[in-house]
MIZAGU-877856 format. One record per residue (C-alpha): residue in one letter; x, y, z; residue number from 1. Coordinates in nm, 2 decimals, always signed. Layout:
! residues N
+------+--------+--------+--------+-----+
! type !      X !      Y !      Z ! seq !
+------+--------+--------+--------+-----+
!    A !      X !      Y !      Z ! NUM !
...
+------+--------+--------+--------+-----+
This chain:
! residues 114
+------+--------+--------+--------+-----+
! type !      X !      Y !      Z ! seq !
+------+--------+--------+--------+-----+
!    P ! +24.56 !  -3.62 !  +4.21 !   1 !
!    A ! +24.61 !  -3.29 !  +4.02 !   2 !
!    P ! +24.38 !  -3.16 !  +3.76 !   3 !
!    T ! +24.45 !  -3.24 !  +3.39 !   4 !
!    H ! +24.20 !  -2.99 !  +3.23 !   5 !
!    L ! +24.07 !  -2.63 !  +3.28 !   6 !
!    R ! +23.73 !  -2.53 !  +3.16 !   7 !
!    M ! +23.71 !  -2.19 !  +3.07 !   8 !
!    D ! +23.48 !  -1.96 !  +2.90 !   9 !
!    N ! +23.60 !  -1.83 !  +2.57 !  10 !
!    G ! +23.42 !  -1.52 !  +2.53 !  11 !
!    P ! +23.56 !  -1.19 !  +2.41 !  12 !
!    E ! +23.64 !  -1.09 !  +2.79 !  13 !
!    F ! +23.87 !  -1.36 !  +2.80 !  14 !
!    I ! +24.22 !  -1.20 !  +2.89 !  15 !
!    A ! +24.41 !  -1.47 !  +3.09 !  16 !
!    H ! +24.71 !  -1.49 !  +2.87 !  17 !
!    A ! +24.94 !  -1.53 !  +3.16 !  18 !
!    L ! +24.70 !  -1.83 !  +3.29 !  19 !
!    A ! +24.70 !  -1.97 !  +2.95 !  20 !
!    D ! +25.09 !  -1.98 !  +2.93 !  21 !
!    W ! +25.11 !  -2.13 !  +3.29 !  22 !
!    A ! +24.87 !  -2.39 !  +3.18 !  23 !
!    R ! +25.07 !  -2.48 !  +2.86 !  24 !
!    E ! +25.38 !  -2.50 !  +3.07 !  25 !
!    H ! +25.22 !  -2.75 !  +3.32 !  26 !
!    H ! +25.06 !  -2.96 !  +3.02 !  27 !
!    L ! +24.71 !  -2.87 !  +3.14 !  28 !
!    I ! +24.44 !  -2.90 !  +2.86 !  29 !
!    W ! +24.20 !  -2.62 !  +2.81 !  30 !
!    A ! +23.85 !  -2.72 !  +2.79 !  31 !
!    F ! +23.65 !  -2.42 !  +2.64 !  32 !
!    I ! +23.28 !  -2.43 !  +2.68 !  33 !
!    M ! +23.09 !  -2.40 !  +2.37 !  34 !
!    P ! +22.98 !  -2.06 !  +2.25 !  35 !
!    G ! +22.62 !  -1.96 !  +2.36 !  36 !
!    K ! +22.63 !  -2.25 !  +2.64 !  37 !
!    P ! +22.68 !  -2.10 !  +2.96 !  38 !
!    A ! +22.52 !  -2.39 !  +3.13 !  39 !
!    Q ! +22.82 !  -2.60 !  +3.06 !  40 !
!    N ! +23.00 !  -2.37 !  +3.32 !  41 !
!    G ! +22.69 !  -2.35 !  +3.55 !  42 !
!    Y ! +22.87 !  -2.35 !  +3.88 !  43 !
!    V ! +23.07 !  -2.02 !  +3.79 !  44 !
!    E ! +22.79 !  -1.86 !  +3.61 !  45 !
!    R ! +22.55 !  -1.91 !  +3.92 !  46 !
!    F ! +22.84 !  -1.79 !  +4.15 !  47 !
!    N ! +22.89 !  -1.48 !  +3.92 !  48 !
!    R ! +22.53 !  -1.39 !  +3.94 !  49 !
!    T ! +22.55 !  -1.43 !  +4.32 !  50 !
!    V ! +22.84 !  -1.17 !  +4.36 !  51 !
!    L ! +22.67 !  -0.95 !  +4.12 !  52 !
!    D ! +22.34 !  -0.95 !  +4.29 !  53 !
!    E ! +22.45 !  -0.98 !  +4.65 !  54 !
!    F ! +22.76 !  -0.77 !  +4.66 !  55 !
!    F ! +22.84 !  -0.55 !  +4.37 !  56 !
!    R ! +22.47 !  -0.40 !  +4.33 !  57 !
!    T ! +22.43 !  -0.37 !  +4.70 !  58 !
!    A ! +22.79 !  -0.21 !  +4.77 !  59 !
!    F ! +22.76 !  +0.03 !  +4.47 !  60 !
!    R ! +22.41 !  +0.16 !  +4.60 !  61 !
!    K ! +22.57 !  +0.22 !  +4.94 !  62 !
!    K ! +22.91 !  +0.37 !  +4.90 !  63 !
!    L ! +23.11 !  +0.55 !  +4.64 !  64 !
!    Y ! +23.46 !  +0.38 !  +4.63 !  65 !
!    E ! +23.77 !  +0.58 !  +4.64 !  66 !
!    S ! +24.00 !  +0.30 !  +4.53 !  67 !
!    V ! +24.03 !  -0.04 !  +4.42 !  68 !
!    D ! +24.18 !  -0.14 !  +4.75 !  69 !
!    A ! +23.88 !  -0.02 !  +4.93 !  70 !
!    L ! +23.65 !  -0.21 !  +4.71 !  71 !
!    Q ! +23.87 !  -0.53 !  +4.73 !  72 !
!    K ! +23.86 !  -0.50 !  +5.11 !  73 !
!    D ! +23.46 !  -0.50 !  +5.11 !  74 !
!    L ! +23.47 !  -0.80 !  +4.87 !  75 !
!    D ! +23.71 !  -0.99 !  +5.06 !  76 !
!    A ! +23.49 !  -0.96 !  +5.37 !  77 !
!    W ! +23.18 !  -1.07 !  +5.16 !  78 !
!    L ! +23.35 !  -1.36 !  +5.03 !  79 !
!    H ! +23.45 !  -1.48 !  +5.40 !  80 !
!    E ! +23.11 !  -1.45 !  +5.50 !  81 !
!    Y ! +22.98 !  -1.63 !  +5.19 !  82 !
!    N ! +23.22 !  -1.92 !  +5.23 !  83 !
!    H ! +23.26 !  -1.94 !  +5.60 !  84 !
!    E ! +22.95 !  -1.83 !  +5.79 !  85 !
!    R ! +22.64 !  -1.83 !  +5.55 !  86 !
!    P ! +22.48 !  -2.19 !  +5.51 !  87 !
!    H ! +22.38 !  -2.28 !  +5.16 !  88 !
!    R ! +22.08 !  -2.48 !  +5.06 !  89 !
!    G ! +22.20 !  -2.60 !  +4.73 !  90 !
!    Y ! +22.20 !  -2.97 !  +4.64 !  91 !
!    R ! +22.59 !  -3.00 !  +4.68 !  92 !
!    N ! +22.60 !  -2.79 !  +5.00 !  93 !
!    Q ! +22.28 !  -2.94 !  +5.17 !  94 !
!    G ! +22.28 !  -2.66 !  +5.45 !  95 !
!    R ! +22.65 !  -2.66 !  +5.49 !  96 !
!    R ! +22.87 !  -2.37 !  +5.42 !  97 !
!    P ! +23.10 !  -2.39 !  +5.14 !  98 !
!    M ! +23.41 !  -2.45 !  +5.33 !  99 !
!    E ! +23.25 !  -2.72 !  +5.54 ! 100 !
!    T ! +23.15 !  -2.90 !  +5.21 ! 101 !
!    F ! +23.50 !  -2.86 !  +5.08 ! 102 !
!    E ! +23.64 !  -3.02 !  +5.42 ! 103 !
!    F ! +23.37 !  -3.30 !  +5.41 ! 104 !
!    G ! +23.48 !  -3.37 !  +5.04 ! 105 !
!    K ! +23.84 !  -3.42 !  +5.15 ! 106 !
!    I ! +23.74 !  -3.66 !  +5.43 ! 107 !
!    R ! +23.52 !  -3.88 !  +5.20 ! 108 !
!    Q ! +23.82 !  -3.87 !  +4.93 ! 109 !
!    E ! +24.06 !  -3.99 !  +5.19 ! 110 !
!    E ! +23.81 !  -4.27 !  +5.31 ! 111 !
!    V ! +23.75 !  -4.38 !  +4.94 ! 112 !
!    E ! +24.14 !  -4.40 !  +4.87 ! 113 !
!    G ! +24.16 !  -4.53 !  +5.21 ! 114 !
+------+--------+--------+--------+-----+
């Protein structure tokens, strides 16, 4: 089934007005986290920290990017490695790569819906 809610951070950096318009058009409910409660969006906060620590801080120490496209190319390569090649030790992934966890979840859902 399609999602009915979108959980979002409502901090001052929130500028996704086009996304908000799209969600309204598709009758999705906005579920904002409470101010000062980043743990309510823990997966995203954790991922943001990982990208900052493992990609941005390292990349900017090694290279001066001449364009956003050059930065995006390196970020895309890092994201592919992160999702497809690197095993994760967290509770949900249990040593699998994120894409393996995603595929496993699809198979389990099909079995449950049977």
